[in-house]
Backbone as CSV, one residue per row, in Angstrom:
resi,resn,N_x,N_y,N_z,CA_x,CA_y,CA_z,C_x,C_y,C_z
1,MET,-20.922,-14.414,9.621,-20.906,-15.122,8.327,-19.675,-16.066,8.247
2,LEU,-18.591,-15.650,8.736,-17.345,-16.461,8.856,-17.666,-17.685,9.660
3,GLY,-18.337,-17.540,10.791,-18.591,-18.703,11.587,-19.593,-19.581,10.998
4,THR,-20.539,-19.028,10.265,-21.588,-19.907,9.510,-21.008,-20.824,8.484
5,VAL,-20.045,-20.277,7.741,-19.381,-21.088,6.829,-18.500,-22.194,7.416
6,ALA,-17.839,-21.836,8.564,-16.987,-22.765,9.315,-17.914,-23.914,9.881
7,CYS,-19.111,-23.488,10.406,-19.954,-24.587,11.079,-20.516,-25.440,9.965
8,LYS,-20.970,-24.963,8.919,-21.658,-25.751,7.903,-20.452,-26.785,7.237
9,SER,-19.291,-26.341,7.132,-18.200,-27.140,6.407,-17.459,-27.929,7.415
10,GLY,-17.516,-27.556,8.725,-16.795,-28.384,9.745,-15.286,-27.857,9.771
11,CYS,-14.999,-26.881,9.122,-13.586,-26.344,9.071,-13.385,-25.225,10.119
12,ASP,-12.210,-25.093,10.368,-11.691,-24.084,11.513,-11.878,-22.701,10.856
13,SER,-12.381,-21.761,11.779,-12.711,-20.390,11.279,-11.490,-19.718,10.793
14,TYR,-10.336,-20.007,11.260,-9.004,-19.441,10.823,-8.786,-19.857,9.372
15,ASP,-9.022,-21.188,9.060,-8.825,-21.681,7.701,-9.825,-20.993,6.706
16,VAL,-11.065,-20.904,7.158,-12.052,-20.264,6.290,-11.611,-18.811,5.986
17,PHE,-11.110,-18.047,6.901,-10.632,-16.671,6.786,-9.511,-16.713,5.784
18,VAL,-8.575,-17.509,5.819,-7.416,-17.546,4.983,-7.863,-17.800,3.551
19,ASP,-8.793,-18.852,3.453,-9.286,-19.178,2.089,-10.093,-18.042,1.520
20,PHE,-10.847,-17.354,2.293,-11.523,-16.224,1.835,-10.605,-15.117,1.216
21,LEU,-9.520,-14.909,1.933,-8.630,-13.902,1.544,-8.036,-14.304,0.150
22,GLU,-7.599,-15.586,-0.028,-7.027,-16.014,-1.088,-8.010,-15.994,-2.372
23,VAL,-9.191,-16.407,-2.171,-10.272,-16.319,-3.292,-10.547,-14.895,-3.574
24,GLY,-10.742,-14.116,-2.578,-11.051,-12.615,-2.871,-9.870,-11.998,-3.626
25,ALA,-8.650,-12.211,-3.173,-7.546,-11.584,-3.994,-7.531,-12.071,-5.464
26,LEU,-7.695,-13.400,-5.618,-7.584,-13.921,-7.012,-8.810,-13.453,-7.788
27,ALA,-9.987,-13.230,-7.202,-11.184,-12.861,-7.935,-10.958,-11.410,-8.461
28,ILE,-10.355,-10.548,-7.598,-10.150,-9.229,-7.934,-9.146,-9.031,-9.095
29,GLN,-8.157,-9.885,-9.074,-7.084,-9.869,-10.134,-7.504,-10.359,-11.505
30,GLN,-8.495,-11.345,-11.552,-8.954,-12.009,-12.805,-9.318,-11.065,-13.956
31,PRO,-10.109,-10.058,-13.692,-10.563,-9.218,-14.866,-9.421,-8.512,-15.553
32,PHE,-8.238,-8.475,-14.835,-7.125,-7.720,-15.422,-6.044,-8.660,-15.708
33,THR,-6.284,-10.049,-15.770,-5.306,-11.067,-16.126,-5.432,-11.424,-17.652
34,PHE,-4.430,-10.918,-18.423,-4.641,-11.230,-19.863,-3.795,-12.346,-20.339
35,ASN,-2.980,-13.058,-19.533,-2.239,-14.253,-19.837,-3.164,-15.363,-19.615
36,SER,-3.509,-16.098,-20.749,-4.387,-17.323,-20.637,-3.977,-18.326,-19.612
37,GLU,-2.728,-18.628,-19.576,-2.224,-19.661,-18.692,-2.351,-19.323,-17.231
38,VAL,-2.000,-18.010,-16.972,-2.131,-17.471,-15.594,-3.720,-17.487,-15.156
39,PHE,-4.465,-17.063,-16.135,-5.866,-16.952,-15.833,-6.466,-18.322,-15.535
40,ALA,-6.069,-19.365,-16.312,-6.691,-20.733,-16.120,-6.071,-21.256,-14.691
41,SER,-4.887,-21.032,-14.394,-4.307,-21.512,-13.125,-4.960,-20.915,-11.932
42,ARG,-5.307,-19.602,-12.019,-6.097,-18.986,-10.927,-7.367,-19.474,-10.784
43,GLU,-8.087,-19.728,-12.002,-9.423,-20.313,-11.882,-9.361,-21.634,-11.171
44,ALA,-8.471,-22.457,-11.539,-8.306,-23.805,-10.966,-8.098,-23.743,-9.459
45,GLU,-7.257,-22.725,-9.041,-6.944,-22.625,-7.637,-8.220,-22.243,-6.926
46,VAL,-9.015,-21.385,-7.479,-10.156,-20.972,-6.805,-11.239,-22.126,-6.576
47,VAL,-11.366,-22.799,-7.754,-12.334,-23.965,-7.654,-11.806,-24.993,-6.635
48,LYS,-10.485,-25.186,-6.556,-9.973,-26.177,-5.626,-10.288,-25.754,-4.201
49,ILE,-10.171,-24.402,-3.898,-10.473,-23.971,-2.493,-11.890,-24.005,-2.189
50,LEU,-12.783,-23.573,-3.243,-14.259,-23.583,-2.933,-14.726,-25.002,-2.683
51,LYS,-14.193,-26.028,-3.296,-14.788,-27.269,-3.182,-14.481,-27.957,-1.845
52,LYS,-13.675,-27.254,-0.983,-13.547,-27.719,0.422,-14.814,-27.524,1.284
53,TYR,-15.729,-26.716,0.845,-16.733,-26.339,1.616,-18.034,-26.728,1.040
54,HIS,-19.183,-26.664,1.755,-20.562,-26.968,1.320,-20.595,-28.317,0.572
55,ASP,-19.937,-29.254,1.000,-19.925,-30.646,0.438,-19.525,-30.568,-0.983
56,GLY,-18.510,-29.791,-1.299,-18.050,-29.609,-2.691,-18.843,-28.708,-3.623
57,ASP,-19.879,-28.028,-3.045,-20.648,-27.194,-3.961,-19.902,-25.736,-3.943
58,ALA,-19.225,-25.680,-5.133,-18.409,-24.426,-5.285,-19.235,-23.156,-5.380
59,THR,-20.438,-23.240,-5.968,-21.366,-22.173,-6.191,-21.853,-21.566,-4.835
60,ALA,-22.212,-22.497,-3.891,-22.821,-22.028,-2.543,-21.528,-21.249,-1.793
61,THR,-20.355,-21.900,-1.867,-19.146,-21.272,-1.222,-18.830,-19.957,-1.846
62,MET,-18.882,-19.907,-3.108,-18.518,-18.613,-3.779,-19.505,-17.467,-3.398
63,LYS,-20.803,-17.820,-3.286,-21.816,-16.914,-2.816,-21.541,-16.393,-1.439
64,ALA,-21.138,-17.305,-0.555,-20.874,-16.929,0.865,-19.638,-16.024,0.854
65,PHE,-18.516,-16.370,0.097,-17.322,-15.563,0.059,-17.643,-14.192,-0.620
66,GLY,-18.618,-14.135,-1.674,-18.915,-12.923,-2.230,-19.648,-11.941,-1.284
67,GLN,-20.523,-12.575,-0.377,-21.107,-11.754,0.636,-20.168,-11.184,1.639
68,MET,-19.238,-11.945,1.913,-18.112,-11.565,2.892,-17.375,-10.359,2.294
69,LEU,-17.028,-10.514,0.954,-16.179,-9.386,0.303,-17.132,-8.194,0.178
70,GLY,-18.432,-8.380,-0.022,-19.348,-7.255,0.039,-19.465,-6.464,1.467
71,CYS,-19.231,-7.209,2.479,-19.257,-6.586,3.776,-17.906,-5.846,3.914
72,VAL,-16.867,-6.286,3.392,-15.488,-5.522,3.386,-15.720,-4.251,2.678
73,THR,-16.301,-4.294,1.473,-16.529,-3.142,0.708,-17.344,-2.035,1.293
74,MET,-18.478,-2.487,1.951,-19.320,-1.468,2.699,-18.610,-0.905,3.882
75,ALA,-17.839,-1.756,4.552,-17.084,-1.243,5.732,-15.988,-0.258,5.397
76,LEU,-15.417,-0.454,4.229,-14.426,0.599,3.779,-15.054,1.842,3.239
77,GLU,-16.385,1.727,2.693,-17.011,2.832,2.254,-17.472,3.689,3.495
78,GLU,-17.771,3.066,4.481,-18.183,3.729,5.710,-17.055,4.502,6.415
79,ARG,-15.956,3.750,6.315,-14.687,4.331,7.004,-13.458,3.763,6.465
80,VAL,-12.500,4.638,6.046,-11.239,4.118,5.432,-10.336,3.679,6.614
81,ALA,-10.317,2.386,6.870,-9.547,1.842,7.991,-9.258,0.371,7.615
82,ASP,-8.293,-0.189,8.426,-7.967,-1.621,8.281,-9.003,-2.518,8.880
83,PHE,-10.065,-2.761,8.128,-11.233,-3.557,8.507,-10.739,-4.976,8.651
84,LEU,-10.030,-5.538,7.692,-9.691,-6.902,7.790,-8.701,-7.366,8.893
85,GLY,-7.710,-6.301,9.073,-6.792,-6.501,10.193,-7.553,-6.403,11.578
86,GLN,-8.433,-5.609,11.700,-9.192,-5.529,12.952,-9.937,-6.860,13.165
87,THR,-10.584,-7.301,12.040,-11.256,-8.559,12.122,-10.377,-9.754,12.522
88,TYR,-9.196,-9.654,12.015,-8.189,-10.790,12.274,-7.837,-10.782,13.798
89,MET,-7.722,-9.688,14.352,-7.288,-9.523,15.759,-8.513,-9.768,16.690
90,MET,-9.701,-9.291,16.309,-10.918,-9.566,17.084,-11.192,-11.027,17.132
91,ALA,-11.007,-11.759,16.056,-11.240,-13.213,16.046,-10.097,-13.978,16.744
92,GLU,-9.106,-13.250,17.300,-8.005,-13.814,17.975,-7.219,-14.781,17.125
93,PHE,-7.089,-14.523,15.794,-6.270,-15.240,14.947,-4.787,-14.833,15.138
94,GLY,-4.532,-13.693,15.549,-3.130,-13.241,15.745,-2.692,-13.445,17.200
95,ASN,-2.476,-14.729,17.463,-2.188,-14.982,18.902,-0.660,-15.095,19.057
96,ASN,-0.212,-15.343,20.346,1.174,-15.379,20.565,1.989,-16.559,19.734
97,ASP,1.298,-17.543,19.499,2.028,-18.631,18.771,2.407,-18.166,17.347
98,ARG,1.485,-17.421,16.809,1.852,-16.918,15.448,2.714,-15.646,15.467
99,GLY,2.750,-14.991,16.700,3.622,-13.882,16.840,3.218,-12.742,15.979
100,GLN,1.825,-12.521,15.792,1.364,-11.457,15.011,0.428,-10.414,15.868
101,PHE,0.835,-9.193,15.885,0.110,-8.165,16.619,0.035,-6.901,15.682
102,PHE,-1.132,-6.639,15.261,-1.338,-5.546,14.346,-1.344,-4.213,14.978
103,THR,-0.766,-3.216,14.307,-0.707,-1.835,14.784,-2.073,-1.232,14.904
104,PRO,-2.286,-0.628,16.145,-3.718,-0.008,16.273,-3.846,1.132,15.287
105,ASP,-5.082,1.344,14.917,-5.444,2.300,13.860,-5.019,3.733,14.233
106,CYS,-5.159,4.050,15.522,-4.950,5.389,16.048,-3.399,5.702,15.890
107,ILE,-2.588,4.743,15.994,-1.132,4.902,15.938,-0.807,5.023,14.445
108,ALA,-1.391,4.291,13.562,-1.131,4.436,12.154,-1.574,5.791,11.632
109,GLN,-2.691,6.337,12.175,-3.126,7.617,11.760,-2.129,8.727,12.160
110,THR,-1.630,8.651,13.316,-0.655,9.540,13.737,0.634,9.527,12.895
111,MET,1.115,8.317,12.628,2.305,8.146,11.861,2.053,8.724,10.393
112,ALA,0.819,8.599,9.876,0.590,9.134,8.543,0.686,10.608,8.642
113,LYS,0.025,11.255,9.598,0.048,12.625,9.737,1.488,13.311,9.882
114,MET,2.338,12.481,10.598,3.602,12.962,10.803,4.531,12.875,9.549
115,THR,4.173,11.742,8.832,5.005,11.466,7.630,4.632,12.235,6.385
116,LEU,3.410,12.380,6.136,2.831,13.069,4.945,2.651,14.447,5.241
117,HIS,3.489,15.365,4.532,3.400,16.698,4.996,3.300,17.554,3.709
118,ASP,3.525,18.870,3.805,3.396,19.872,2.647,4.275,19.552,1.482
119,GLY,5.276,18.789,1.841,6.308,18.459,0.576,5.672,17.681,-0.437
120,MET,4.481,16.995,-0.190,3.763,16.284,-1.174,3.350,17.013,-2.381
121,ASP,3.110,18.360,-2.094,2.538,19.257,-3.117,3.604,19.314,-4.262
122,ALA,4.744,19.642,-3.948,5.879,19.786,-4.874,6.130,18.541,-5.641
123,ILE,6.058,17.325,-5.051,6.265,16.054,-5.704,5.238,15.854,-6.648
124,ILE,3.917,15.975,-6.298,2.858,15.732,-7.137,2.752,16.715,-8.239
125,LYS,3.183,17.976,-7.989,3.262,18.883,-9.054,4.219,18.614,-10.157
126,ASP,5.335,17.946,-9.709,6.392,17.617,-10.630,6.138,16.358,-11.439
127,ARG,5.704,15.255,-10.635,5.653,13.922,-11.104,4.158,13.496,-11.385
128,GLY,3.194,14.023,-10.597,1.734,13.739,-10.723,1.268,12.762,-9.531
129,TYR,2.289,12.232,-8.823,1.879,11.380,-7.741,3.092,11.114,-6.829
130,ILE,2.864,10.616,-5.632,3.918,10.229,-4.724,3.828,8.715,-4.588
131,THR,4.953,8.140,-4.071,5.078,6.664,-3.816,5.258,6.560,-2.360
132,ILE,4.590,5.410,-1.886,4.679,5.008,-0.466,4.998,3.560,-0.388
133,SER,5.886,3.208,0.479,6.369,1.816,0.580,6.315,1.368,2.003
134,ASP,5.830,0.098,2.098,5.839,-0.580,3.455,6.347,-1.907,3.280
135,PRO,7.566,-2.272,3.709,8.203,-3.573,3.545,7.668,-4.721,4.470
136,ALA,6.885,-4.322,5.397,6.322,-5.296,6.329,4.864,-4.752,6.667
137,CYS,3.997,-4.939,5.626,2.665,-4.198,5.665,1.654,-4.840,6.569
138,GLY,1.788,-6.212,6.942,0.729,-6.676,7.795,-0.634,-6.585,6.959
139,GLY,-1.685,-6.180,7.551,-2.925,-6.093,7.002,-3.066,-4.827,6.218
140,GLY,-2.060,-3.914,6.186,-2.089,-2.696,5.406,-2.509,-1.444,6.259
141,VAL,-2.427,-1.459,7.522,-3.044,-0.462,8.427,-2.269,0.905,8.212
142,THR,-0.935,0.855,8.111,-0.316,2.129,7.974,-0.501,2.682,6.545
143,LEU,-0.514,1.783,5.553,-0.806,2.267,4.222,-2.230,2.809,4.016
144,ILE,-3.166,2.144,4.648,-4.572,2.594,4.617,-4.753,3.865,5.321
145,ALA,-4.042,4.128,6.436,-4.062,5.234,7.207,-3.432,6.455,6.401
146,SER,-2.421,6.157,5.587,-1.790,7.180,4.696,-2.769,7.551,3.570
147,VAL,-3.446,6.683,2.992,-4.389,6.901,2.009,-5.577,7.718,2.575
148,ALA,-6.054,7.380,3.776,-7.164,8.113,4.400,-6.784,9.554,4.518
149,HIS,-5.475,9.817,5.034,-4.963,11.175,5.365,-4.934,11.931,4.039
150,MET,-4.485,11.301,2.973,-4.338,12.033,1.716,-5.749,12.349,1.231
151,LYS,-6.654,11.489,1.333,-8.076,11.715,0.969,-8.676,12.942,1.815
152,GLU,-8.387,12.973,3.062,-8.861,14.115,3.896,-8.279,15.418,3.386
153,LEU,-6.997,15.428,2.936,-6.360,16.584,2.385,-6.776,16.997,1.034
154,GLY,-7.685,16.170,0.445,-8.200,16.574,-0.904,-7.477,15.933,-2.142
155,TYR,-6.527,15.001,-1.872,-5.904,14.346,-2.954,-6.597,13.256,-3.595
156,ASN,-6.445,12.970,-4.793,-7.143,11.839,-5.513,-6.279,10.666,-5.352
157,ILE,-6.812,9.670,-4.437,-6.134,8.515,-4.195,-6.119,7.515,-5.339
158,ASN,-6.901,7.750,-6.310,-6.916,6.896,-7.522,-5.812,7.116,-8.470
159,LYS,-5.251,8.382,-8.346,-4.248,8.781,-9.386,-2.940,9.385,-8.754
160,GLN,-3.063,10.011,-7.493,-1.975,10.804,-7.031,-1.111,10.114,-5.937
161,VAL,-1.318,8.682,-5.827,-0.425,8.029,-4.911,-0.267,6.581,-5.471
162,CYS,1.027,6.024,-5.314,1.347,4.724,-5.839,2.043,4.052,-4.674
163,ILE,1.445,2.782,-4.410,1.913,2.125,-3.153,2.625,0.834,-3.533
164,TYR,3.744,0.591,-2.841,4.489,-0.698,-2.851,4.278,-1.293,-1.470
165,ALA,3.753,-2.489,-1.373,3.595,-3.219,-0.134,4.216,-4.635,-0.175
166,GLN,4.709,-5.177,0.896,5.266,-6.506,0.984,5.149,-7.032,2.357
167,ASP,4.896,-8.342,2.383,4.837,-9.071,3.702,5.281,-10.425,3.436
168,ILE,5.925,-10.984,4.505,6.438,-12.504,4.316,5.289,-13.414,4.346
169,ASP,4.124,-12.977,5.003,2.939,-13.860,5.230,1.991,-13.626,4.053
170,GLY,1.660,-14.696,3.359,0.620,-14.511,2.204,-0.672,-13.973,2.601
171,LYS,-1.227,-14.395,3.797,-2.587,-13.887,4.053,-2.483,-12.455,4.462
172,CYS,-1.455,-11.949,5.066,-1.286,-10.561,5.297,-1.270,-9.745,3.976
173,ALA,-0.513,-10.240,3.057,-0.347,-9.574,1.688,-1.816,-9.564,1.037
174,ASN,-2.520,-10.630,1.193,-3.930,-10.633,0.571,-4.856,-9.682,1.319
175,MET,-4.671,-9.496,2.664,-5.507,-8.612,3.336,-5.147,-7.125,2.815
176,THR,-3.886,-6.839,2.735,-3.533,-5.488,2.149,-3.963,-5.340,0.769
177,PHE,-3.880,-6.253,-0.065,-4.234,-6.090,-1.551,-5.728,-5.965,-1.600
178,ILE,-6.518,-6.850,-0.916,-7.961,-6.650,-1.102,-8.487,-5.251,-0.737
179,GLN,-7.868,-4.755,0.416,-8.418,-3.489,0.885,-7.895,-2.271,0.003
180,LEU,-6.692,-2.367,-0.470,-6.172,-1.238,-1.255,-6.879,-1.254,-2.702
181,ALA,-7.155,-2.493,-3.102,-7.980,-2.626,-4.347,-9.401,-2.068,-4.296
182,LEU,-9.992,-2.443,-3.145,-11.433,-1.965,-2.926,-11.450,-0.494,-2.674
183,LEU,-10.412,0.151,-2.104,-10.284,1.534,-1.933,-9.868,2.290,-3.255
184,GLY,-9.598,1.605,-4.254,-9.263,2.196,-5.635,-7.822,2.823,-5.616
185,VAL,-6.944,2.216,-4.924,-5.539,2.743,-4.846,-4.698,1.914,-5.819
186,PRO,-3.877,2.622,-6.640,-2.877,1.942,-7.438,-1.798,1.357,-6.498
187,ALA,-1.638,0.039,-6.609,-0.629,-0.646,-5.748,-0.139,-1.956,-6.258
188,VAL,1.039,-2.383,-5.897,1.538,-3.574,-6.072,1.839,-4.280,-4.782
189,VAL,1.450,-5.423,-4.479,1.508,-6.029,-3.224,2.247,-7.318,-3.459
190,ALA,3.322,-7.520,-2.719,4.245,-8.684,-2.909,4.209,-9.614,-1.713
191,THR,4.312,-10.883,-1.860,4.495,-11.850,-0.883,5.951,-12.306,-0.944
192,GLY,6.708,-12.043,0.154,8.134,-12.421,0.164,8.916,-11.873,1.376
193,ASN,10.231,-12.114,1.295,11.114,-11.680,2.503,11.780,-10.407,2.048
194,THR,11.472,-9.405,2.696,12.034,-8.053,2.324,13.616,-8.138,2.680
195,LEU,13.971,-8.770,3.689,15.433,-8.783,4.059,16.200,-9.467,3.070
196,THR,15.790,-10.514,2.477,16.560,-11.393,1.515,16.203,-11.044,0.107
197,MET,15.331,-10.043,-0.091,14.959,-9.568,-1.402,14.199,-10.719,-2.209
198,GLU,13.664,-11.643,-1.482,12.929,-12.727,-2.163,11.498,-12.401,-2.342
199,ILE,11.021,-12.430,-3.545,9.611,-12.238,-3.926,8.949,-13.521,-4.496
200,ARG,7.920,-14.048,-3.872,7.342,-15.229,-4.198,6.144,-14.898,-5.107
201,ARG,5.433,-13.834,-4.884,4.250,-13.522,-5.683,3.945,-12.022,-5.703
202,GLN,3.485,-11.532,-6.745,3.050,-10.163,-6.820,1.621,-9.967,-7.316
203,ALA,0.860,-9.055,-6.762,-0.461,-8.715,-7.127,-0.710,-7.259,-7.401
204,PHE,-1.155,-6.908,-8.569,-1.394,-5.463,-8.929,-2.866,-5.126,-8.835
205,THR,-3.171,-4.105,-8.101,-4.602,-3.649,-8.065,-5.155,-3.133,-9.308
206,PRO,-6.385,-3.115,-9.480,-7.119,-2.746,-10.771,-6.614,-1.223,-11.202
207,MET,-6.503,-0.395,-10.284,-6.131,0.963,-10.523,-4.702,1.093,-11.044
208,TRP,-3.883,0.199,-10.537,-2.443,0.252,-11.075,-2.473,-0.084,-12.526
209,SER,-3.311,-0.942,-12.951,-3.388,-1.367,-14.419,-4.147,-0.239,-15.322
210,MET,-5.237,0.233,-14.686,-6.095,1.142,-15.470,-5.372,2.494,-15.743
211,TYR,-4.464,2.932,-14.766,-3.856,4.232,-14.906,-2.348,4.076,-15.354
212,GLY,-1.989,2.834,-15.842,-0.676,2.679,-16.466,0.498,2.991,-15.509
213,PHE,0.389,2.536,-14.253,1.464,2.851,-13.297,2.702,1.948,-13.632
214,SER,2.619,0.893,-14.301,3.802,0.127,-14.613,4.689,1.010,-15.612
215,THR,4.118,1.692,-16.592,4.783,2.616,-17.499,5.299,3.773,-16.747
216,LYS,4.527,4.303,-15.854,4.959,5.589,-15.085,6.118,5.255,-14.229
217,GLU,6.128,4.019,-13.544,7.119,3.705,-12.617,8.446,3.347,-13.318
218,ASP,8.287,2.670,-14.465,9.382,2.349,-15.280,10.265,3.663,-15.596
219,ARG,9.383,4.644,-16.109,10.027,5.894,-16.418,10.677,6.580,-15.227
220,ARG,10.075,6.545,-14.125,10.636,7.161,-12.928,11.882,6.515,-12.471
221,MET,11.895,5.178,-12.623,13.129,4.382,-12.264,14.363,4.680,-13.186
222,ARG,13.989,4.881,-14.354,14.995,5.175,-15.355,15.600,6.641,-15.035
223,GLU,14.750,7.596,-14.603,15.113,8.869,-14.291,16.051,8.793,-12.903
224,VAL,15.668,7.911,-12.074,16.476,7.790,-10.879,17.860,7.175,-11.230
225,ALA,17.840,6.341,-12.067,19.138,5.599,-12.440,19.977,6.510,-13.336
226,GLU,19.397,7.372,-14.175,20.202,8.289,-14.898,19.662,9.786,-14.628
227,PRO,20.171,10.301,-13.599,19.693,11.575,-13.045,20.085,12.687,-14.179
228,LYS,19.272,13.676,-14.240,19.624,14.797,-15.192,20.841,15.507,-14.761
229,PRO,21.761,15.900,-15.716,22.923,16.651,-15.246,22.601,18.091,-14.690
230,GLU,23.286,18.433,-13.801,23.040,19.711,-13.099,23.553,20.825,-14.085
231,PRO,22.716,21.901,-14.170,23.129,23.005,-15.042,24.420,23.610,-14.550
232,THR,25.229,24.010,-15.551,26.515,24.784,-15.186,26.199,26.137,-14.629
233,PRO,26.759,26.405,-13.471,26.413,27.743,-12.848,26.976,28.853,-13.636
234,ALA,26.330,29.936,-13.746,26.779,31.071,-14.389,27.938,31.729,-13.612
235,PHE,28.948,32.347,-14.359,30.063,32.962,-13.719,29.541,34.349,-13.186
236,THR,30.105,34.695,-12.010,29.786,36.039,-11.506,31.066,36.809,-11.371
237,VAL,31.034,37.969,-11.910,32.216,38.812,-11.890,32.302,39.519,-10.561
238,VAL,33.414,39.260,-9.880,33.691,39.848,-8.586,34.794,40.807,-8.616
239,ASP,34.525,42.013,-7.861,35.562,43.056,-7.752,36.523,42.666,-6.704
240,CYS,37.613,42.213,-6.989,38.704,41.725,-5.920,39.041,42.779,-5.015
241,ASP,39.027,44.106,-5.482,39.508,45.128,-4.711,38.459,45.694,-3.783
242,ALA,37.130,45.214,-3.914,36.191,45.752,-3.071,36.274,45.204,-1.673
243,ARG,35.921,46.064,-0.683,36.011,45.642,0.678,34.580,46.057,1.358
244,PRO,34.201,45.231,2.210,32.893,45.430,2.977,32.970,46.682,3.799
245,THR,31.874,47.451,3.808,31.842,48.594,4.593,31.663,48.267,6.044
246,GLU,31.890,49.203,6.914,31.761,49.064,8.406,30.363,48.704,8.633
247,GLU,29.328,49.254,7.946,27.885,48.981,8.200,27.658,47.436,7.947
248,VAL,28.171,46.966,6.903,27.882,45.516,6.387,28.633,44.612,7.530
249,ILE,29.841,44.930,7.927,30.563,44.038,8.918,29.772,44.047,10.252
250,LYS,29.163,45.239,10.692,28.429,45.221,11.851,27.141,44.527,11.839
251,GLU,26.573,44.530,10.593,25.268,43.882,10.513,25.546,42.375,10.496
252,CYS,26.591,41.854,9.959,26.921,40.486,10.025,27.137,39.879,11.384
253,TYR,27.852,40.726,12.275,28.115,40.246,13.652,26.910,40.245,14.489
254,THR,26.008,41.213,14.245,24.822,41.381,15.034,23.675,40.319,14.601
255,SER,23.774,39.843,13.383,22.765,38.912,12.874,23.137,37.505,13.322
256,ILE,24.435,37.163,13.371,24.741,35.792,13.690,24.712,35.521,15.117
257,GLN,23.904,34.697,15.599,23.703,34.398,17.125,24.432,33.150,17.422
258,GLN,24.753,32.206,16.652,25.500,31.004,16.819,26.234,30.418,15.783
259,LEU,27.088,29.541,15.780,27.883,29.009,14.694,26.866,28.325,13.789
260,GLU,26.873,28.694,12.502,26.008,28.164,11.451,26.900,27.325,10.605
261,LEU,26.447,26.038,10.388,27.170,25.110,9.476,26.768,25.201,8.102
262,PHE,25.493,25.520,7.810,24.888,25.500,6.534,24.298,26.839,6.211
């Protein structure tokens, strides 16, 4: 389908793929865009991109891109994996000149299983969800693997995980956004330089808005900035004249096998 659009329009397949990602990301955001000026600017950007194809017939191009987005949706329903990242590499878009090589899915799965452990239960019980961050997300393979692992463990990925993703490349950020959005994961995906703290654009998935994660995260950040004071320990009355018995001393020496620091 990607090749068909490229052939009919005379455009390079890489450009078609990049435009599809941009249109797809904007289309997903529009239903949750309540600022009229932002809404109008996004609509204008979509129309501008679509008119590059099918001799300016925006409707035909939108239909083709819609079918492509449907293919991504069905692929993610079949298997929770980085479908767009795999497509990008199979089409040889990530060549040496662009310096992009996406992490294999099997490695991302291993990393997710090593990172996400039983400690999640305590965090989710206390806060209701965990946060995961990837400052160089690429197509989102490590984040998607984490989501897949949480789903396998029985967690609700619509409510019990919150994701922060960022990449300096806009098309990579769009790949991550589209896939996390279609998987129903609350996430904010930024385009920008993580090292310089520069953010050029942010996109919020539908589940982020539906479940009020902006409010939840604002509250969590305030709690981090203003931690609760530690409770004053209760005083313990100690008998200063008391001495350990020989049995206690013997037990201490036999139980300690090496120097213990903590």
